[in-house]
Residue frames relative to the residue before (quaternion, step in Angstrom):
aa qw qx qy qz dx dy dz
M 1.0000 0.0000 0.0000 0.0000 0.00 0.00 0.00
P 0.4495 -0.7130 0.4882 0.2263 3.56 -0.88 1.13
G 0.8024 0.3316 -0.2032 0.4526 3.54 -1.31 0.28
N 0.4585 -0.6690 0.5257 0.2567 3.44 -1.43 0.22
W 0.5466 -0.5668 0.4879 0.3769 3.63 -1.29 0.45
Q 0.1321 -0.7728 0.6152 0.0833 3.53 -0.91 0.93
W 0.4848 -0.7264 0.4102 0.2627 3.50 -0.53 1.26
D 0.6959 0.4731 -0.3090 0.4433 3.64 0.76 -0.92
D 0.5900 0.5351 -0.3955 0.4573 3.66 1.13 -0.43
L 0.6665 0.4936 -0.2853 0.4804 3.57 0.99 -0.98
R 0.6143 0.5220 -0.3723 0.4600 3.64 1.01 -0.57
I 0.6534 0.5081 -0.2969 0.4762 3.52 0.91 -0.70
F 0.5987 0.5545 -0.3142 0.4852 3.62 1.08 -0.78
L 0.6918 0.4744 -0.2739 0.4704 3.48 0.91 -1.04
A 0.6356 0.5464 -0.3420 0.4249 3.64 0.95 -0.76
V 0.6785 0.5264 -0.2781 0.4303 3.50 1.07 -0.96
S 0.5823 0.5995 -0.2794 0.4726 3.36 1.39 -0.97
R 0.7279 0.4466 -0.2276 0.4679 3.59 0.93 -0.94
E 0.7575 0.4263 -0.1808 0.4603 3.42 0.88 -1.02
G 0.4740 -0.7381 0.3845 0.2875 3.71 1.28 -0.22
S 0.8028 0.0635 -0.0690 0.5888 3.58 1.11 -0.16
L 0.6641 -0.5140 0.3759 0.3917 3.58 -1.36 0.30
S 0.6622 0.5470 -0.2827 0.4271 3.46 0.91 -1.14
A 0.6653 0.5150 -0.2797 0.4625 3.55 1.04 -1.01
A 0.6429 0.5238 -0.3034 0.4693 3.51 1.02 -0.81
A 0.6172 0.5647 -0.3317 0.4360 3.48 1.00 -0.95
R 0.6601 0.5054 -0.2927 0.4724 3.58 0.90 -1.12
A 0.6717 0.4563 -0.3292 0.4819 3.68 0.84 -0.88
L 0.7403 0.3950 -0.2910 0.4595 3.69 0.73 -0.54
G 0.4722 -0.6834 0.4518 0.3253 3.62 1.08 -0.24
I 0.6351 0.4922 -0.3476 0.4832 3.64 1.13 0.41
D 0.5753 -0.6000 0.4211 0.3629 3.58 -1.23 0.36
H 0.6532 -0.5730 0.3538 0.3461 3.61 -1.25 0.78
V 0.5582 0.6032 -0.3610 0.4406 3.58 1.19 -0.59
T 0.6687 0.4770 -0.2864 0.4932 3.55 0.85 -0.88
V 0.6150 0.5207 -0.3514 0.4767 3.64 0.98 -0.73
G 0.6959 0.4532 -0.3110 0.4622 3.64 0.72 -0.96
R 0.6613 0.5300 -0.3106 0.4305 3.64 0.93 -0.63
R 0.7030 0.4180 -0.2916 0.4959 3.54 0.97 -0.75
L 0.5981 0.5606 -0.3738 0.4339 3.50 1.16 -0.31
A 0.6350 0.5130 -0.2812 0.5046 3.48 1.19 -0.80
T 0.6117 0.5186 -0.3748 0.4653 3.64 0.98 -0.51
L 0.6320 0.5618 -0.2782 0.4557 3.52 1.01 -1.08
E 0.6637 0.4900 -0.2811 0.4902 3.59 0.89 -1.04
E 0.6647 0.5032 -0.3179 0.4516 3.58 0.80 -1.04
M 0.6571 0.4908 -0.3175 0.4759 3.70 0.92 -0.87
L 0.7495 0.4222 -0.2548 0.4417 3.65 0.87 -0.74
G 0.3567 -0.7619 0.4500 0.2997 3.41 1.41 -0.41
A 0.6846 0.4163 -0.2674 0.5353 3.66 1.14 0.59
K 0.4112 -0.6877 0.5376 0.2626 3.52 -1.11 0.67
L 0.2835 -0.8132 0.5012 0.0844 3.61 -0.70 1.13
L 0.8014 0.1606 -0.0279 0.5755 3.49 1.11 -0.78
H 0.3628 -0.6703 0.6030 0.2358 3.50 -1.31 0.70
R 0.0519 -0.8554 0.5093 0.0790 3.67 0.05 1.05
T 0.0188 0.7581 -0.6514 0.0246 3.49 -1.07 1.01
P 0.6824 -0.4774 0.3274 0.4464 3.54 -1.22 0.03
E 0.7226 0.4592 -0.2011 0.4759 3.60 1.20 -0.70
E 0.8293 -0.0054 0.0773 0.5533 3.48 0.85 -0.86
A 0.1830 -0.7663 0.6026 0.1274 3.66 -1.18 0.14
P 0.0428 -0.8146 0.5785 -0.0017 3.66 0.17 1.08
M 0.5186 -0.6458 0.4689 0.3067 3.57 -1.17 0.74
T 0.4609 -0.6395 0.5581 0.2592 3.40 -1.27 0.85
T 0.6945 -0.4059 0.3345 0.4909 3.68 -1.21 -0.18
A 0.6384 0.5302 -0.3126 0.4621 3.57 1.09 -0.85
G 0.6730 0.4754 -0.3415 0.4520 3.59 0.90 -0.75
Q 0.6381 0.5008 -0.3423 0.4742 3.64 1.02 -0.71
A 0.6256 0.5642 -0.3529 0.4071 3.67 0.98 -0.50
I 0.7834 0.3181 -0.1538 0.5114 3.59 1.12 -0.75
V 0.4708 0.7005 -0.4636 0.2697 3.65 1.19 -0.08
A 0.6731 0.4988 -0.3272 0.4372 3.62 1.04 -0.60
E 0.5849 0.5526 -0.3461 0.4824 3.50 1.26 -0.50
C 0.6455 0.5246 -0.3063 0.4629 3.47 1.08 -0.87
E 0.6532 0.5486 -0.3078 0.4214 3.45 1.00 -0.84
A 0.6368 0.5315 -0.2892 0.4778 3.45 1.26 -0.95
M 0.6461 0.4877 -0.3514 0.4703 3.62 1.07 -0.66
E 0.5427 0.6034 -0.3760 0.4471 3.54 1.08 -0.60
T 0.7021 0.5058 -0.2422 0.4387 3.42 0.54 -1.37
A 0.6427 0.5356 -0.2895 0.4650 3.60 1.08 -0.90
A 0.6365 0.5439 -0.2602 0.4810 3.48 1.02 -1.08
R 0.6906 0.4587 -0.2952 0.4748 3.71 0.78 -0.96
T 0.6377 0.5243 -0.3406 0.4500 3.56 1.01 -0.82
A 0.6382 0.5184 -0.3282 0.4650 3.53 0.91 -0.79
E 0.6349 0.5189 -0.3424 0.4587 3.61 0.90 -0.82
R 0.6917 0.4941 -0.2866 0.4419 3.58 0.89 -0.95
L 0.6228 0.5518 -0.2979 0.4678 3.57 1.08 -0.77
V 0.6449 0.5022 -0.3095 0.4860 3.59 0.99 -0.95
A 0.6609 0.5145 -0.2993 0.4571 3.60 0.95 -1.14
G 0.6554 0.5144 -0.3591 0.4206 3.63 0.87 -0.77
H 0.7310 0.3850 -0.2821 0.4877 3.68 0.99 -0.53
D 0.4898 0.6123 -0.4548 0.4223 3.71 1.19 0.26
T 0.2219 -0.8340 0.4979 0.0850 3.54 -0.42 1.29
R 0.5704 0.5676 -0.3682 0.4658 3.62 1.40 0.08
L 0.2145 -0.7961 0.5453 0.1512 3.56 -0.39 1.15
A 0.3722 0.6986 -0.5275 0.3085 3.44 -0.13 1.47
G 0.5597 0.5562 -0.4223 0.4461 3.68 -1.06 0.39
T 0.5091 -0.6308 0.5100 0.2879 3.44 -1.56 -0.25
V 0.1544 -0.7537 0.6386 0.0188 3.40 -1.00 1.07
R 0.2289 -0.7579 0.6006 0.1111 3.68 -0.87 1.05
L 0.0857 -0.8231 0.5576 -0.0645 3.46 -0.46 1.44
T 0.0987 -0.7992 0.5925 0.0231 3.82 -0.65 1.07
A 0.1898 0.7226 -0.6535 0.1218 3.44 -1.31 0.79
T 0.6042 -0.5017 0.4607 0.4135 3.51 -1.44 0.25
E 0.6882 -0.5108 0.3540 0.3742 3.53 -1.22 0.57
K 0.6695 0.5144 -0.3048 0.4407 3.50 0.82 -0.92
I 0.6147 0.5154 -0.3133 0.5083 3.68 0.99 -1.03
A 0.7181 0.4728 -0.3047 0.4097 3.60 0.65 -1.21
Y 0.7832 0.3858 -0.2560 0.4150 3.62 0.54 -0.79
E 0.6736 0.5187 -0.2646 0.4552 3.48 1.12 -0.74
I 0.8184 0.2501 -0.0538 0.5145 3.53 1.00 -0.94
L 0.7939 0.4199 -0.2020 0.3907 3.58 0.74 -1.02
V 0.5558 0.6102 -0.3570 0.4374 3.48 1.28 -0.77
P 0.6856 0.4628 -0.3227 0.4601 3.75 0.62 -1.04
C 0.6695 0.4799 -0.3389 0.4545 3.65 0.90 -0.86
I 0.6167 0.5266 -0.3785 0.4462 3.71 1.01 -0.78
T 0.6148 0.5540 -0.3466 0.4415 3.65 0.93 -0.91
E 0.6961 0.4587 -0.2938 0.4677 3.56 0.67 -1.00
L 0.6226 0.5589 -0.3263 0.4400 3.65 0.96 -0.93
R 0.6590 0.5226 -0.2939 0.4541 3.66 0.93 -1.12
T 0.6873 0.5112 -0.3031 0.4177 3.47 0.92 -0.92
Q 0.6791 0.4271 -0.2994 0.5165 3.60 1.17 -0.52
H 0.7988 0.1415 -0.0846 0.5786 3.61 0.96 -0.61
P 0.1880 -0.8275 0.5252 0.0642 3.70 0.30 1.37
E 0.6699 0.4926 -0.3514 0.4302 3.78 0.99 -0.43
L 0.5926 0.5441 -0.3752 0.4605 3.61 1.24 -0.06
Q 0.1423 -0.7611 0.6319 0.0333 3.58 -0.83 1.05
I 0.1053 -0.7815 0.6138 0.0382 3.52 -0.92 1.07
D 0.2180 -0.7372 0.6362 0.0648 3.56 -0.87 1.18
L 0.0829 -0.8244 0.5587 0.0368 3.55 -0.33 1.27
L 0.1139 -0.8136 0.5694 0.0284 3.61 -0.64 1.19
T 0.1275 -0.8284 0.5438 0.0423 3.59 -0.28 1.21
G 0.4896 0.6242 -0.5278 0.3034 3.61 -1.17 0.60
V 0.6301 -0.5962 0.4125 0.2783 3.57 -1.46 0.22
R 0.5310 0.6480 -0.3839 0.3884 3.49 1.48 -0.39
S 0.3814 -0.6965 0.5619 0.2319 3.59 -0.86 0.97
L 0.1705 -0.7778 0.5990 0.0845 3.51 -0.82 1.09
D 0.5132 -0.6995 0.4275 0.2541 3.56 -1.09 0.78
I 0.2182 -0.8048 0.5333 0.1426 3.61 -0.19 1.02
G 0.5869 0.5452 -0.3782 0.4640 3.54 1.09 -0.40
R 0.7286 0.3683 -0.2380 0.5262 3.65 0.88 -0.63
R 0.5006 -0.7150 0.3810 0.3049 3.68 1.30 0.27
E 0.2604 0.7164 -0.5768 0.2936 3.49 1.20 0.90
A 0.7635 0.0518 -0.0038 0.6437 3.66 1.14 -0.47
D 0.3675 -0.7159 0.5355 0.2563 3.55 -1.25 0.44
L 0.7844 0.1121 -0.0261 0.6095 3.49 1.25 -0.79
A 0.0597 -0.8071 0.5867 0.0277 3.54 -1.04 0.72
V 0.0847 -0.7368 0.6666 0.0751 3.66 -0.93 0.84
R 0.1227 0.7958 -0.5650 0.1801 3.39 -0.68 1.52
A 0.4519 -0.6762 0.5298 0.2405 3.46 -1.25 0.65
S 0.1069 0.8098 -0.5476 0.1817 3.68 -0.62 1.15
I 0.3538 -0.7004 0.5746 0.2327 3.50 -1.10 0.73
T 0.7296 0.3314 -0.1787 0.5708 3.74 1.17 -0.42
R 0.4851 -0.6501 0.5076 0.2904 3.36 -1.25 0.68
P 0.4828 -0.6462 0.4969 0.3199 3.64 -0.76 0.96
A 0.1885 -0.7932 0.5766 0.0533 3.54 -1.00 1.00
Q 0.2914 0.7794 -0.5026 0.2344 3.68 1.21 0.43
H 0.4656 -0.7189 0.4325 0.2816 3.55 -0.79 0.92
G 0.8024 0.2438 -0.2127 0.5014 3.59 -0.97 0.88
V 0.6116 0.5415 -0.3524 0.4567 3.71 1.27 0.05
V 0.2592 -0.7354 0.6077 0.1509 3.70 -0.75 1.06
C 0.0945 -0.7853 0.6119 -0.0041 3.53 -0.92 0.97
R 0.0558 -0.7674 0.6384 -0.0206 3.51 -1.14 0.85
K 0.3862 -0.6980 0.5607 0.2218 3.55 -1.01 1.04
L 0.2640 -0.7931 0.5385 0.1069 3.57 -0.88 1.03
C 0.8034 -0.1865 0.1727 0.5385 3.50 0.87 -0.90
D 0.3872 -0.6558 0.5408 0.3571 3.74 -1.06 -0.05
I 0.1716 -0.7524 0.6319 0.0725 3.40 -1.36 0.82
G 0.2448 -0.7817 0.5675 0.0834 3.55 -1.06 0.97
F 0.1776 -0.7635 0.6163 0.0759 3.57 -1.17 0.86
A 0.0618 0.7855 -0.6146 0.0383 3.60 -1.08 0.74
L 0.3882 -0.6783 0.5708 0.2517 3.50 -1.45 0.37
Y 0.2017 -0.7928 0.5720 0.0592 3.59 -1.04 0.72
A 0.0886 0.7975 -0.5965 0.0188 3.54 -1.01 0.63
S 0.5274 -0.6021 0.4744 0.3664 3.74 -1.19 0.66
D 0.6188 -0.4960 0.4595 0.4000 3.51 -1.47 0.51
G 0.6665 0.4989 -0.3574 0.4233 3.74 0.80 -0.78
Y 0.6589 0.4769 -0.3559 0.4601 3.69 0.83 -0.62
L 0.7108 0.4437 -0.3024 0.4544 3.62 0.87 -0.67
S 0.5764 0.5494 -0.3917 0.4610 3.58 1.24 -0.25
K 0.6872 0.4896 -0.2801 0.4578 3.56 1.16 -0.51
V 0.7609 0.3546 -0.1160 0.5309 3.46 0.93 -1.26
G 0.4783 -0.6629 0.4823 0.3149 3.50 0.81 -0.79
T 0.4511 -0.6688 0.4739 0.3530 3.66 -1.09 0.39
P 0.5905 -0.5706 0.4537 0.3463 3.55 -1.18 0.78
V 0.3414 -0.7178 0.5742 0.1964 3.52 -1.05 0.77
H 0.4988 -0.6814 0.4575 0.2786 3.52 -0.84 0.88
G 0.8021 0.2681 -0.1998 0.4949 3.49 -0.72 1.04
K 0.6768 0.4632 -0.2656 0.5069 3.50 1.38 -0.02
G 0.5315 -0.6600 0.3900 0.3604 3.53 1.25 0.18
L 0.6145 -0.5697 0.4451 0.3158 3.51 -1.36 -0.40
A 0.3296 0.7952 -0.4715 0.1915 3.45 1.18 0.18
G 0.7939 0.2994 -0.2515 0.4657 3.49 -1.01 0.88
H 0.6329 0.5087 -0.3047 0.4977 3.61 1.39 0.03
N 0.4455 -0.6300 0.5748 0.2726 3.40 -1.23 0.69
V 0.0047 -0.8020 0.5967 -0.0277 3.49 -0.73 1.14
I 0.2185 -0.7512 0.6170 0.0856 3.49 -1.17 0.94
R 0.1180 -0.8617 0.4907 -0.0532 3.44 -0.19 1.47
F 0.2972 -0.7457 0.5603 0.2043 3.58 -0.92 0.56
L 0.2278 -0.8548 0.4588 0.0837 3.61 -0.20 1.25
G 0.6444 0.5699 -0.3035 0.4097 3.57 1.25 -0.04
A 0.2517 0.8054 -0.4784 0.2431 3.49 1.41 0.39
P 0.4850 -0.6610 0.4637 0.3359 3.77 -0.88 0.59
R 0.5281 -0.6113 0.4497 0.3811 3.44 -1.15 0.44
G 0.6499 0.4676 -0.3894 0.4553 3.50 -1.17 0.93
I 0.5386 0.5981 -0.4262 0.4129 3.57 1.28 -0.33
G 0.4254 -0.6905 0.4998 0.3040 3.70 0.98 -0.64
E 0.7286 -0.4210 0.3062 0.4452 3.63 -1.24 -0.07
P 0.5442 -0.6722 0.4224 0.2712 3.43 -0.90 1.04
F 0.8498 0.1748 -0.1542 0.4728 3.54 -1.28 0.67
L 0.6289 -0.6026 0.2859 0.3995 3.51 1.03 1.03
G 0.7229 -0.4782 0.2462 0.4338 3.54 1.04 0.90
K 0.4578 0.6622 -0.4887 0.3362 3.60 1.15 0.14
S 0.4327 -0.7194 0.4980 0.2176 3.52 -0.89 1.20
S 0.2922 -0.7164 0.6074 0.1803 3.54 -1.15 0.82
R 0.7296 0.4564 -0.2398 0.4493 3.67 1.06 -0.12
A 0.3984 0.7337 -0.4607 0.3014 3.62 1.32 0.31
R 0.9057 0.0031 0.0178 0.4235 3.57 -0.94 0.98
A 0.8053 0.1206 -0.0842 0.5743 3.64 1.17 -0.09
P 0.6538 -0.5374 0.3667 0.3864 3.56 -1.16 0.59
Y 0.3566 -0.7050 0.5626 0.2435 3.55 -1.06 0.61
C 0.0127 0.8327 -0.5534 0.0121 3.59 -0.76 0.91
G 0.3107 0.8069 -0.4557 0.2114 3.47 0.96 0.94
A 0.4388 -0.6213 0.5676 0.3149 3.55 -1.38 0.18
T 0.2350 -0.7461 0.6044 0.1511 3.46 -1.36 0.30
I 0.2000 -0.7537 0.6156 0.1140 3.53 -1.32 0.63
N 0.2330 -0.8017 0.5325 0.1396 3.62 -0.43 1.04
S 0.4653 -0.6678 0.4905 0.3113 3.59 -0.95 0.59
C 0.2413 -0.7644 0.5885 0.1055 3.61 -1.03 0.69
N 0.0546 0.7941 -0.6030 0.0536 3.66 -0.39 1.21
């Protein structure tokens, strides 16, 4: 095969394969769609094969594109791992770090820490991204993530560290319990009015420690949706 693999061209090919169109990939990468099309054409010329069926609305992969996408993703993972390893050995605290966390964790815990860190290292910029959506560290959507989870993340190339334990509980007024009664351990929450938070991050698991709200009686609860 003539020529050499150019990582930037492969990165653009992966973006189009994930986003589904040249324009969507351009927005994700922060470049114009003309550049995306030109770099794809260069890659296809170098490989001697058409990788995508390009139309105004979408860009599905050809058989050749499907054949190499897994290898391109492996190269992407290796490149990101190399970047993190180099960054880990850089003793100068400068540059930009993208940190993601839920709003509660961010404002109650991280913001005071960031303030102190910036005082000690003014050349370090922290971009704090709040919300419950899980960003992909492997693809550099974020550099660090502080999340609540009941399982240890198993994403390849990501280093995880447990910070603390978090407890969850249900609460009810004395007046409510006098009318309806206290839930019996092992019999779930059937027959109780339950206000649930539906915006919990993925990884938390079933709410209320797995106690079913549908066991043996109709569920008549209210819900509160998160506002982000």
